[in-house]
Wavefront OBJ file of the C-alpha trace (Angstrom):
o trace
v 146.000 118.861 139.125
v 145.314 121.430 141.988
v 143.181 124.430 141.600
v 142.506 127.676 143.344
v 140.132 130.596 143.106
v 140.826 134.244 143.268
v 139.396 137.725 142.446
v 142.949 139.231 142.315
v 144.320 139.866 138.730
v 148.043 140.235 140.244
v 147.657 137.020 142.074
v 146.288 135.353 138.844
v 148.879 136.898 136.606
v 151.631 135.474 138.921
v 150.114 131.825 138.632
v 149.630 132.294 134.837
v 153.366 133.167 134.431
v 154.410 130.223 136.271
v 152.569 127.886 133.748
v 149.198 127.505 135.312
v 146.096 127.747 133.347
v 142.509 129.346 133.658
v 139.964 126.653 134.070
v 137.185 129.273 134.401
v 136.269 132.876 134.705
v 132.878 133.562 136.301
v 131.183 136.818 136.952
v 129.252 137.642 140.177
v 127.586 140.390 141.828
v 129.288 141.291 145.237
v 128.097 144.280 147.194
v 126.462 145.696 144.175
v 129.526 145.468 141.787
v 130.400 143.048 139.403
v 133.427 140.912 140.090
v 134.977 137.753 138.423
v 136.048 134.666 140.129
v 139.060 133.137 138.397
v 139.591 129.649 138.817
v 143.217 128.606 138.021
v 144.908 125.103 137.974
v 148.273 123.769 138.222
v 150.538 121.025 139.265
v 152.123 123.044 142.224
v 149.532 125.879 142.603
v 149.107 125.498 146.322
v 153.058 125.913 146.695
v 152.780 128.895 144.416
v 150.083 130.479 146.341
v 152.076 130.039 149.607
v 155.051 131.773 147.964
v 152.754 134.525 146.617
v 151.040 135.339 150.159
v 154.380 135.047 151.924
v 155.551 138.062 149.940
v 158.598 135.997 148.491
v 156.996 135.797 144.873
v 159.213 136.966 141.931
v 158.220 137.631 138.303
v 160.038 139.202 135.373
v 158.251 142.354 134.304
v 157.742 141.390 130.911
v 156.042 138.243 131.882
v 153.846 139.869 134.500
v 152.702 142.499 131.785
v 151.880 139.969 129.237
v 149.914 137.741 131.651
v 148.198 140.724 133.393
v 147.081 142.193 130.113
v 145.674 138.869 128.767
v 143.854 138.134 132.053
v 142.594 141.691 132.239
v 141.025 141.539 128.806
v 139.379 138.120 129.565
v 137.841 139.582 132.896
v 136.645 142.579 131.221
v 135.045 140.479 128.510
v 133.364 138.183 131.079
v 131.923 141.384 133.064
v 130.528 142.902 129.960
v 128.940 139.672 128.913
v 127.567 139.257 132.410
v 126.182 142.724 132.619
v 124.431 142.135 129.219
v 122.932 138.966 130.453
v 121.628 140.631 133.558
v 120.083 143.650 131.530
v 118.376 140.843 129.217
v 117.240 139.160 132.276
v 115.440 142.323 133.716
v 113.745 143.121 130.417
v 112.446 139.561 130.043
v 111.160 139.413 133.845
v 109.424 142.823 133.184
v 111.764 144.903 135.418
v 113.171 148.105 133.826
l 1 2 3 4 5 6 7 8 9 10 11 12 13 14 15 16 17 18 19 20 21 22 23 24 25 26 27 28 29 30 31 32 33 34 35 36 37 38 39 40 41 42 43 44 45 46 47 48 49 50 51 52 53 54 55 56 57 58 59 60 61 62 63 64 65 66 67 68 69 70 71 72 73 74 75 76 77 78 79 80 81 82 83 84 85 86 87 88 89 90 91 92 93 94 95 96
């Protein structure tokens, strides 16, 4: 099974609507902002990625709305958990 990583919710939603699956969602700080790296796997994900970046990707609006909302919720939860962990680490380390 092939994997790709993206920070883009639109791109991720496209792959999910094409029967790919989320492997991991990892929060990280980039330029002072919390972002989530989404690892997605699927049998033909590299072909889907080429289609997406060529501008030829098509998706039914209903499918997009559903997958985008699901992915947005998962990313939001991941960011919230990450921020809480960072806050606890600061307090544990004596930094306020």
